TORGUTOR-909554 format. One record per residue (C-alpha): x, y negated, z; residue in one letter. Coordinates in nm, 2 decimals. Layout:
N
<atom px="X" py="Y" pz="Z" residu="A"/>
...
This chain:
343
<atom px="1.85" py="-0.50" pz="-0.10" residu="M"/>
<atom px="1.95" py="-0.35" pz="-0.43" residu="R"/>
<atom px="2.30" py="-0.43" pz="-0.55" residu="R"/>
<atom px="2.19" py="-0.56" pz="-0.89" residu="Y"/>
<atom px="1.95" py="-0.82" pz="-0.74" residu="L"/>
<atom px="2.17" py="-1.10" pz="-0.61" residu="P"/>
<atom px="1.96" py="-1.33" pz="-0.39" residu="V"/>
<atom px="2.10" py="-1.64" pz="-0.34" residu="Y"/>
<atom px="2.78" py="-1.42" pz="-0.37" residu="L"/>
<atom px="4.83" py="-1.66" pz="1.08" residu="F"/>
<atom px="5.10" py="-1.80" pz="1.25" residu="T"/>
<atom px="5.24" py="-1.93" pz="0.93" residu="C"/>
<atom px="4.94" py="-2.01" pz="0.70" residu="L"/>
<atom px="5.00" py="-1.91" pz="0.34" residu="P"/>
<atom px="4.95" py="-2.18" pz="0.07" residu="P"/>
<atom px="4.61" py="-2.22" pz="-0.08" residu="N"/>
<atom px="4.52" py="-2.02" pz="-0.39" residu="P"/>
<atom px="4.64" py="-2.25" pz="-0.66" residu="Q"/>
<atom px="4.37" py="-2.45" pz="-0.84" residu="P"/>
<atom px="4.34" py="-2.38" pz="-1.21" residu="L"/>
<atom px="4.52" py="-2.67" pz="-1.38" residu="R"/>
<atom px="4.59" py="-2.74" pz="-1.74" residu="P"/>
<atom px="4.94" py="-2.61" pz="-1.82" residu="Q"/>
<atom px="5.17" py="-2.65" pz="-2.12" residu="R"/>
<atom px="5.33" py="-2.31" pz="-2.10" residu="V"/>
<atom px="5.37" py="-2.00" pz="-2.31" residu="K"/>
<atom px="5.04" py="-1.81" pz="-2.36" residu="E"/>
<atom px="4.98" py="-1.50" pz="-2.15" residu="S"/>
<atom px="5.02" py="-1.17" pz="-2.32" residu="T"/>
<atom px="4.68" py="-1.06" pz="-2.19" residu="M"/>
<atom px="4.44" py="-0.95" pz="-2.46" residu="N"/>
<atom px="4.18" py="-1.20" pz="-2.34" residu="L"/>
<atom px="4.17" py="-1.53" pz="-2.52" residu="N"/>
<atom px="4.16" py="-1.81" pz="-2.25" residu="P"/>
<atom px="3.98" py="-2.05" pz="-2.49" residu="K"/>
<atom px="3.68" py="-1.81" pz="-2.51" residu="T"/>
<atom px="3.69" py="-1.68" pz="-2.15" residu="T"/>
<atom px="3.50" py="-1.78" pz="-1.84" residu="A"/>
<atom px="3.56" py="-1.67" pz="-1.48" residu="F"/>
<atom px="3.24" py="-1.60" pz="-1.28" residu="V"/>
<atom px="3.20" py="-1.56" pz="-0.91" residu="F"/>
<atom px="2.94" py="-1.34" pz="-0.73" residu="P"/>
<atom px="2.69" py="-1.44" pz="-0.47" residu="G"/>
<atom px="2.50" py="-1.25" pz="-0.20" residu="Q"/>
<atom px="2.40" py="-0.90" pz="-0.29" residu="G"/>
<atom px="2.74" py="-0.80" pz="-0.42" residu="S"/>
<atom px="2.90" py="-0.74" pz="-0.08" residu="Q"/>
<atom px="3.00" py="-0.39" pz="0.04" residu="K"/>
<atom px="3.22" py="-0.24" pz="0.31" residu="V"/>
<atom px="3.57" py="-0.20" pz="0.18" residu="G"/>
<atom px="3.57" py="-0.51" pz="-0.03" residu="M"/>
<atom px="3.92" py="-0.63" pz="-0.10" residu="G"/>
<atom px="4.09" py="-0.37" pz="0.11" residu="R"/>
<atom px="4.29" py="-0.20" pz="-0.17" residu="E"/>
<atom px="4.37" py="-0.54" pz="-0.33" residu="L"/>
<atom px="4.51" py="-0.67" pz="0.00" residu="A"/>
<atom px="4.70" py="-0.34" pz="0.06" residu="A"/>
<atom px="4.86" py="-0.36" pz="-0.28" residu="T"/>
<atom px="4.93" py="-0.74" pz="-0.32" residu="Y"/>
<atom px="5.07" py="-0.95" pz="-0.03" residu="P"/>
<atom px="4.91" py="-1.26" pz="-0.20" residu="A"/>
<atom px="4.56" py="-1.12" pz="-0.15" residu="A"/>
<atom px="4.64" py="-1.02" pz="0.21" residu="R"/>
<atom px="4.76" py="-1.37" pz="0.27" residu="A"/>
<atom px="4.43" py="-1.52" pz="0.16" residu="V"/>
<atom px="4.23" py="-1.29" pz="0.40" residu="F"/>
<atom px="4.47" py="-1.38" pz="0.68" residu="E"/>
<atom px="4.41" py="-1.75" pz="0.60" residu="Q"/>
<atom px="4.04" py="-1.70" pz="0.61" residu="A"/>
<atom px="4.08" py="-1.53" pz="0.96" residu="N"/>
<atom px="4.26" py="-1.83" pz="1.09" residu="A"/>
<atom px="4.02" py="-2.09" pz="0.94" residu="V"/>
<atom px="3.70" py="-1.90" pz="1.05" residu="L"/>
<atom px="3.82" py="-1.80" pz="1.39" residu="G"/>
<atom px="3.74" py="-1.42" pz="1.37" residu="Y"/>
<atom px="3.87" py="-1.12" pz="1.19" residu="D"/>
<atom px="3.68" py="-1.15" pz="0.86" residu="L"/>
<atom px="3.93" py="-0.91" pz="0.69" residu="A"/>
<atom px="3.85" py="-0.63" pz="0.94" residu="Q"/>
<atom px="3.48" py="-0.69" pz="0.88" residu="L"/>
<atom px="3.52" py="-0.68" pz="0.50" residu="C"/>
<atom px="3.73" py="-0.36" pz="0.51" residu="W"/>
<atom px="3.58" py="-0.16" pz="0.79" residu="E"/>
<atom px="3.23" py="-0.30" pz="0.86" residu="G"/>
<atom px="2.99" py="-0.24" pz="1.03" residu="P"/>
<atom px="2.77" py="-0.28" pz="0.72" residu="E"/>
<atom px="2.48" py="-0.44" pz="0.90" residu="D"/>
<atom px="2.71" py="-0.72" pz="1.04" residu="T"/>
<atom px="2.87" py="-0.77" pz="0.70" residu="L"/>
<atom px="2.52" py="-0.80" pz="0.55" residu="N"/>
<atom px="2.43" py="-1.09" pz="0.78" residu="E"/>
<atom px="2.42" py="-1.41" pz="0.58" residu="T"/>
<atom px="2.65" py="-1.58" pz="0.83" residu="L"/>
<atom px="2.93" py="-1.32" pz="0.74" residu="H"/>
<atom px="2.84" py="-1.22" pz="0.39" residu="T"/>
<atom px="2.90" py="-1.56" pz="0.24" residu="Q"/>
<atom px="3.26" py="-1.61" pz="0.38" residu="P"/>
<atom px="3.34" py="-1.25" pz="0.29" residu="A"/>
<atom px="3.24" py="-1.30" pz="-0.08" residu="L"/>
<atom px="3.42" py="-1.63" pz="-0.10" residu="Y"/>
<atom px="3.74" py="-1.49" pz="0.05" residu="T"/>
<atom px="3.75" py="-1.18" pz="-0.17" residu="H"/>
<atom px="3.69" py="-1.39" pz="-0.48" residu="S"/>
<atom px="3.97" py="-1.63" pz="-0.40" residu="L"/>
<atom px="4.20" py="-1.34" pz="-0.31" residu="A"/>
<atom px="4.13" py="-1.18" pz="-0.65" residu="A"/>
<atom px="4.19" py="-1.51" pz="-0.82" residu="L"/>
<atom px="4.53" py="-1.55" pz="-0.64" residu="R"/>
<atom px="4.64" py="-1.21" pz="-0.75" residu="V"/>
<atom px="4.53" py="-1.28" pz="-1.11" residu="F"/>
<atom px="4.72" py="-1.61" pz="-1.11" residu="Q"/>
<atom px="5.04" py="-1.42" pz="-1.00" residu="E"/>
<atom px="5.00" py="-1.16" pz="-1.26" residu="L"/>
<atom px="4.90" py="-1.40" pz="-1.54" residu="H"/>
<atom px="5.03" py="-1.74" pz="-1.44" residu="P"/>
<atom px="4.98" py="-1.89" pz="-1.79" residu="N"/>
<atom px="4.62" py="-1.79" pz="-1.83" residu="F"/>
<atom px="4.35" py="-2.06" pz="-1.78" residu="Q"/>
<atom px="3.99" py="-1.99" pz="-1.86" residu="P"/>
<atom px="3.79" py="-2.25" pz="-2.04" residu="T"/>
<atom px="3.49" py="-2.25" pz="-1.79" residu="Y"/>
<atom px="3.41" py="-2.13" pz="-1.44" residu="L"/>
<atom px="3.06" py="-2.06" pz="-1.29" residu="A"/>
<atom px="2.93" py="-1.89" pz="-0.98" residu="G"/>
<atom px="2.60" py="-1.75" pz="-0.88" residu="H"/>
<atom px="2.45" py="-1.93" pz="-0.57" residu="S"/>
<atom px="2.73" py="-1.89" pz="-0.31" residu="L"/>
<atom px="2.96" py="-1.82" pz="-0.59" residu="G"/>
<atom px="2.94" py="-2.18" pz="-0.70" residu="E"/>
<atom px="3.15" py="-2.28" pz="-0.40" residu="L"/>
<atom px="3.41" py="-2.01" pz="-0.49" residu="S"/>
<atom px="3.42" py="-2.15" pz="-0.85" residu="A"/>
<atom px="3.47" py="-2.51" pz="-0.72" residu="L"/>
<atom px="3.76" py="-2.39" pz="-0.49" residu="A"/>
<atom px="3.91" py="-2.20" pz="-0.79" residu="A"/>
<atom px="3.89" py="-2.52" pz="-0.99" residu="A"/>
<atom px="4.07" py="-2.73" pz="-0.73" residu="G"/>
<atom px="3.76" py="-2.93" pz="-0.63" residu="A"/>
<atom px="3.79" py="-2.78" pz="-0.28" residu="L"/>
<atom px="4.08" py="-2.66" pz="-0.08" residu="T"/>
<atom px="4.06" py="-2.31" pz="0.04" residu="F"/>
<atom px="4.02" py="-2.42" pz="0.40" residu="E"/>
<atom px="3.75" py="-2.68" pz="0.32" residu="A"/>
<atom px="3.56" py="-2.43" pz="0.11" residu="G"/>
<atom px="3.58" py="-2.16" pz="0.38" residu="A"/>
<atom px="3.44" py="-2.40" pz="0.64" residu="R"/>
<atom px="3.17" py="-2.52" pz="0.41" residu="L"/>
<atom px="3.07" py="-2.16" pz="0.32" residu="V"/>
<atom px="3.06" py="-2.08" pz="0.69" residu="Q"/>
<atom px="2.84" py="-2.38" pz="0.76" residu="R"/>
<atom px="2.61" py="-2.29" pz="0.47" residu="R"/>
<atom px="2.56" py="-1.94" pz="0.61" residu="G"/>
<atom px="2.49" py="-2.09" pz="0.96" residu="E"/>
<atom px="2.24" py="-2.33" pz="0.83" residu="L"/>
<atom px="2.06" py="-2.09" pz="0.61" residu="M"/>
<atom px="2.04" py="-1.84" pz="0.90" residu="T"/>
<atom px="1.89" py="-2.12" pz="1.12" residu="R"/>
<atom px="1.64" py="-2.22" pz="0.85" residu="A"/>
<atom px="1.54" py="-1.86" pz="0.82" residu="G"/>
<atom px="1.46" py="-1.85" pz="1.19" residu="Q"/>
<atom px="1.28" py="-2.18" pz="1.21" residu="T"/>
<atom px="1.09" py="-2.14" pz="0.88" residu="S"/>
<atom px="1.06" py="-1.76" pz="0.82" residu="P"/>
<atom px="0.99" py="-1.65" pz="0.47" residu="G"/>
<atom px="1.08" py="-1.38" pz="0.22" residu="G"/>
<atom px="1.19" py="-1.30" pz="-0.14" residu="M"/>
<atom px="1.07" py="-1.06" pz="-0.41" residu="A"/>
<atom px="1.21" py="-0.93" pz="-0.73" residu="A"/>
<atom px="0.99" py="-0.95" pz="-1.04" residu="I"/>
<atom px="1.10" py="-0.73" pz="-1.33" residu="L"/>
<atom px="0.95" py="-0.74" pz="-1.68" residu="G"/>
<atom px="0.80" py="-1.09" pz="-1.70" residu="L"/>
<atom px="0.95" py="-1.39" pz="-1.86" residu="D"/>
<atom px="1.03" py="-1.71" pz="-1.67" residu="I"/>
<atom px="0.71" py="-1.89" pz="-1.79" residu="A"/>
<atom px="0.49" py="-1.60" pz="-1.67" residu="Q"/>
<atom px="0.66" py="-1.60" pz="-1.33" residu="V"/>
<atom px="0.63" py="-1.97" pz="-1.29" residu="E"/>
<atom px="0.25" py="-1.93" pz="-1.36" residu="T"/>
<atom px="0.23" py="-1.65" pz="-1.10" residu="V"/>
<atom px="0.41" py="-1.87" pz="-0.84" residu="C"/>
<atom px="0.17" py="-2.16" pz="-0.90" residu="A"/>
<atom px="-0.13" py="-1.94" pz="-0.87" residu="E"/>
<atom px="0.00" py="-1.77" pz="-0.55" residu="A"/>
<atom px="0.08" py="-2.10" pz="-0.38" residu="S"/>
<atom px="-0.21" py="-2.22" pz="-0.17" residu="A"/>
<atom px="-0.31" py="-2.36" pz="0.17" residu="D"/>
<atom px="0.04" py="-2.48" pz="0.25" residu="G"/>
<atom px="0.19" py="-2.14" pz="0.17" residu="E"/>
<atom px="0.43" py="-2.18" pz="-0.13" residu="N"/>
<atom px="0.64" py="-1.96" pz="-0.35" residu="V"/>
<atom px="0.88" py="-2.06" pz="-0.62" residu="Q"/>
<atom px="1.14" py="-1.91" pz="-0.86" residu="V"/>
<atom px="1.47" py="-1.87" pz="-0.67" residu="A"/>
<atom px="1.69" py="-1.69" pz="-0.92" residu="N"/>
<atom px="1.64" py="-1.68" pz="-1.29" residu="D"/>
<atom px="1.90" py="-1.40" pz="-1.32" residu="N"/>
<atom px="1.84" py="-1.28" pz="-1.67" residu="C"/>
<atom px="1.55" py="-1.21" pz="-1.91" residu="P"/>
<atom px="1.32" py="-0.98" pz="-1.73" residu="G"/>
<atom px="1.48" py="-1.01" pz="-1.38" residu="Q"/>
<atom px="1.36" py="-1.30" pz="-1.17" residu="I"/>
<atom px="1.37" py="-1.35" pz="-0.79" residu="V"/>
<atom px="1.10" py="-1.56" pz="-0.61" residu="I"/>
<atom px="1.12" py="-1.71" pz="-0.27" residu="S"/>
<atom px="0.89" py="-1.87" pz="-0.01" residu="G"/>
<atom px="0.62" py="-1.80" pz="0.25" residu="H"/>
<atom px="0.56" py="-1.43" pz="0.30" residu="K"/>
<atom px="0.19" py="-1.45" pz="0.25" residu="A"/>
<atom px="0.25" py="-1.64" pz="-0.08" residu="A"/>
<atom px="0.51" py="-1.38" pz="-0.18" residu="I"/>
<atom px="0.26" py="-1.10" pz="-0.12" residu="D"/>
<atom px="0.00" py="-1.27" pz="-0.34" residu="R"/>
<atom px="0.26" py="-1.33" pz="-0.61" residu="A"/>
<atom px="0.36" py="-0.97" pz="-0.61" residu="V"/>
<atom px="0.01" py="-0.86" pz="-0.68" residu="E"/>
<atom px="-0.05" py="-1.13" pz="-0.94" residu="L"/>
<atom px="0.28" py="-1.03" pz="-1.11" residu="A"/>
<atom px="0.17" py="-0.66" pz="-1.13" residu="K"/>
<atom px="-0.17" py="-0.77" pz="-1.28" residu="S"/>
<atom px="0.03" py="-0.98" pz="-1.53" residu="A"/>
<atom px="0.21" py="-0.67" pz="-1.65" residu="G"/>
<atom px="0.53" py="-0.67" pz="-1.45" residu="A"/>
<atom px="0.73" py="-0.35" pz="-1.47" residu="K"/>
<atom px="0.81" py="-0.38" pz="-1.10" residu="R"/>
<atom px="0.73" py="-0.64" pz="-0.83" residu="A"/>
<atom px="0.87" py="-0.57" pz="-0.49" residu="L"/>
<atom px="0.96" py="-0.76" pz="-0.18" residu="P"/>
<atom px="1.32" py="-0.77" pz="-0.08" residu="L"/>
<atom px="1.45" py="-0.68" pz="0.27" residu="A"/>
<atom px="1.56" py="-1.04" pz="0.36" residu="V"/>
<atom px="1.44" py="-1.29" pz="0.62" residu="S"/>
<atom px="1.59" py="-1.60" pz="0.46" residu="V"/>
<atom px="1.38" py="-1.76" pz="0.18" residu="A"/>
<atom px="1.69" py="-1.88" pz="-0.01" residu="A"/>
<atom px="1.66" py="-2.14" pz="-0.29" residu="H"/>
<atom px="1.31" py="-2.25" pz="-0.17" residu="S"/>
<atom px="1.14" py="-2.53" pz="0.01" residu="A"/>
<atom px="1.17" py="-2.33" pz="0.33" residu="L"/>
<atom px="1.54" py="-2.42" pz="0.34" residu="M"/>
<atom px="1.45" py="-2.79" pz="0.37" residu="A"/>
<atom px="1.51" py="-2.79" pz="0.74" residu="S"/>
<atom px="1.88" py="-2.73" pz="0.67" residu="A"/>
<atom px="1.90" py="-2.99" pz="0.40" residu="Q"/>
<atom px="2.02" py="-3.29" pz="0.60" residu="A"/>
<atom px="2.29" py="-3.10" pz="0.79" residu="D"/>
<atom px="2.41" py="-2.92" pz="0.47" residu="F"/>
<atom px="2.43" py="-3.25" pz="0.27" residu="T"/>
<atom px="2.64" py="-3.39" pz="0.55" residu="T"/>
<atom px="2.87" py="-3.09" pz="0.54" residu="A"/>
<atom px="2.91" py="-3.11" pz="0.16" residu="V"/>
<atom px="2.99" py="-3.49" pz="0.19" residu="S"/>
<atom px="3.25" py="-3.41" pz="0.46" residu="A"/>
<atom px="3.42" py="-3.14" pz="0.25" residu="A"/>
<atom px="3.62" py="-3.38" pz="0.05" residu="G"/>
<atom px="3.53" py="-3.26" pz="-0.30" residu="L"/>
<atom px="3.75" py="-3.37" pz="-0.59" residu="L"/>
<atom px="3.69" py="-3.36" pz="-0.96" residu="A"/>
<atom px="3.75" py="-3.00" pz="-1.09" residu="A"/>
<atom px="4.05" py="-2.92" pz="-1.31" residu="H"/>
<atom px="3.85" py="-2.68" pz="-1.51" residu="V"/>
<atom px="3.48" py="-2.73" pz="-1.59" residu="P"/>
<atom px="3.24" py="-2.56" pz="-1.34" residu="V"/>
<atom px="2.89" py="-2.50" pz="-1.46" residu="V"/>
<atom px="2.65" py="-2.58" pz="-1.17" residu="G"/>
<atom px="2.35" py="-2.37" pz="-1.07" residu="N"/>
<atom px="2.09" py="-2.65" pz="-1.05" residu="V"/>
<atom px="2.14" py="-2.82" pz="-1.39" residu="Q"/>
<atom px="2.32" py="-2.53" pz="-1.57" residu="A"/>
<atom px="2.57" py="-2.79" pz="-1.70" residu="R"/>
<atom px="2.93" py="-2.88" pz="-1.62" residu="P"/>
<atom px="2.99" py="-3.07" pz="-1.30" residu="L"/>
<atom px="3.22" py="-3.34" pz="-1.44" residu="V"/>
<atom px="3.28" py="-3.55" pz="-1.12" residu="S"/>
<atom px="3.31" py="-3.49" pz="-0.75" residu="A"/>
<atom px="2.98" py="-3.68" pz="-0.71" residu="T"/>
<atom px="2.80" py="-3.44" pz="-0.95" residu="E"/>
<atom px="2.95" py="-3.14" pz="-0.77" residu="A"/>
<atom px="2.83" py="-3.27" pz="-0.43" residu="E"/>
<atom px="2.48" py="-3.33" pz="-0.57" residu="A"/>
<atom px="2.46" py="-2.98" pz="-0.72" residu="D"/>
<atom px="2.58" py="-2.81" pz="-0.41" residu="L"/>
<atom px="2.35" py="-3.00" pz="-0.18" residu="A"/>
<atom px="2.04" py="-2.93" pz="-0.41" residu="A"/>
<atom px="2.12" py="-2.56" pz="-0.43" residu="Q"/>
<atom px="1.95" py="-2.48" pz="-0.10" residu="L"/>
<atom px="1.60" py="-2.56" pz="-0.22" residu="T"/>
<atom px="1.64" py="-2.52" pz="-0.60" residu="H"/>
<atom px="1.66" py="-2.22" pz="-0.83" residu="R"/>
<atom px="1.98" py="-2.06" pz="-0.96" residu="V"/>
<atom px="1.96" py="-2.11" pz="-1.34" residu="R"/>
<atom px="2.19" py="-1.82" pz="-1.43" residu="W"/>
<atom px="2.02" py="-1.73" pz="-1.76" residu="T"/>
<atom px="2.06" py="-2.10" pz="-1.87" residu="E"/>
<atom px="2.42" py="-2.10" pz="-1.74" residu="T"/>
<atom px="2.52" py="-1.81" pz="-1.96" residu="I"/>
<atom px="2.33" py="-1.94" pz="-2.26" residu="E"/>
<atom px="2.51" py="-2.27" pz="-2.22" residu="Y"/>
<atom px="2.85" py="-2.09" pz="-2.20" residu="L"/>
<atom px="2.77" py="-1.88" pz="-2.51" residu="K"/>
<atom px="2.68" py="-2.20" pz="-2.70" residu="A"/>
<atom px="3.03" py="-2.34" pz="-2.61" residu="Q"/>
<atom px="3.20" py="-2.04" pz="-2.76" residu="G"/>
<atom px="3.25" py="-1.82" pz="-2.45" residu="V"/>
<atom px="3.27" py="-1.45" pz="-2.55" residu="T"/>
<atom px="3.43" py="-1.29" pz="-2.25" residu="A"/>
<atom px="3.37" py="-1.30" pz="-1.87" residu="Y"/>
<atom px="3.59" py="-1.20" pz="-1.58" residu="V"/>
<atom px="3.40" py="-1.15" pz="-1.25" residu="E"/>
<atom px="3.63" py="-1.24" pz="-0.97" residu="M"/>
<atom px="3.57" py="-1.06" pz="-0.64" residu="G"/>
<atom px="3.33" py="-0.80" pz="-0.53" residu="T"/>
<atom px="3.15" py="-0.57" pz="-0.77" residu="G"/>
<atom px="3.01" py="-0.63" pz="-1.12" residu="N"/>
<atom px="2.66" py="-0.75" pz="-1.05" residu="V"/>
<atom px="2.71" py="-1.06" pz="-1.27" residu="L"/>
<atom px="2.84" py="-0.85" pz="-1.55" residu="G"/>
<atom px="2.52" py="-0.66" pz="-1.56" residu="G"/>
<atom px="2.31" py="-0.98" pz="-1.57" residu="L"/>
<atom px="2.54" py="-1.12" pz="-1.84" residu="I"/>
<atom px="2.48" py="-0.81" pz="-2.05" residu="K"/>
<atom px="2.11" py="-0.88" pz="-2.05" residu="R"/>
<atom px="2.17" py="-1.25" pz="-2.15" residu="I"/>
<atom px="2.45" py="-1.21" pz="-2.41" residu="D"/>
<atom px="2.48" py="-0.84" pz="-2.51" residu="G"/>
<atom px="2.78" py="-0.91" pz="-2.73" residu="E"/>
<atom px="3.00" py="-1.07" pz="-2.46" residu="A"/>
<atom px="3.29" py="-0.87" pz="-2.32" residu="A"/>
<atom px="3.26" py="-0.83" pz="-1.94" residu="R"/>
<atom px="3.53" py="-0.74" pz="-1.69" residu="Y"/>
<atom px="3.55" py="-0.72" pz="-1.31" residu="A"/>
<atom px="3.86" py="-0.80" pz="-1.11" residu="F"/>
<atom px="3.84" py="-0.73" pz="-0.74" residu="G"/>
<atom px="4.06" py="-0.42" pz="-0.68" residu="E"/>
<atom px="4.39" py="-0.29" pz="-0.84" residu="P"/>
<atom px="4.21" py="-0.03" pz="-1.04" residu="A"/>
<atom px="4.03" py="-0.31" pz="-1.24" residu="D"/>
<atom px="4.36" py="-0.41" pz="-1.40" residu="L"/>
<atom px="4.36" py="-0.13" pz="-1.65" residu="D"/>
<atom px="4.05" py="-0.26" pz="-1.82" residu="A"/>
<atom px="4.18" py="-0.62" pz="-1.82" residu="L"/>
<atom px="4.51" py="-0.52" pz="-1.97" residu="N"/>
<atom px="4.38" py="-0.26" pz="-2.22" residu="S"/>
């Protein structure tokens, strides 16, 4: 799977990464304006071996978050992130906790370096929505890690019991892809939009036979490219329905609170004001599309002009460029990223 096509992001335990809370303190000297800045959190497709290694080697706060994840999850996630093997890291069961942990480790370091900086909004792509909710204080780090692990388990199980696939459609608009999906769905074999990533880049998900039909229809409709992705989990489609009841139970048990900073949800592309709204959006994620284009359009309309991608890579920055070409985009996941943030 190509990096720019996100599919779906010890003995003495250290304290949780601090939730982003309103503060009456002196403004940060950072060049970014917090009133026009949003933090965004990546989803699956951004992972890579080595993620967070330099950050943890440089900042004890980041290492503490990785160690906390090891303790909560019951295996050496840090070693997997930093050393691989790649095929194990790319398994949904491990990818999701890895991305969540790196994002929260990066946030923890950012908070230490710029304790007075609070963005005006948060958002995450697919799995990244859980990272954003933890960053906003709606989830404790531990509860979020357990929920992320459960999400990966249930999606893996659904992929085994209801096999499907995904495909990237490049060069068609959302209305054209919706028409393609409707035409390709037949005889109990369905395909739907999974990720509206940015104009001209849409991911579809569903039964493999319907995916194959949709790919051919998309090419006939003028798509620049239409290609199946190397995945076995039909994320954000009706094929995840077998996991729905168990995931809804897990979300309800996670103890979500109202966020201290507005988090724009994937399903409605609007802020999740209450814990009830956050629970509903998370639960619905499994079978509904990620409205990333609408999310960034909403944030632009609210006056957001800069984005900091917390965690692994800069996939979301590339998508944001296609949606709002005038916005400033930064990544923060390793020490080298600080130069751009502070310049």
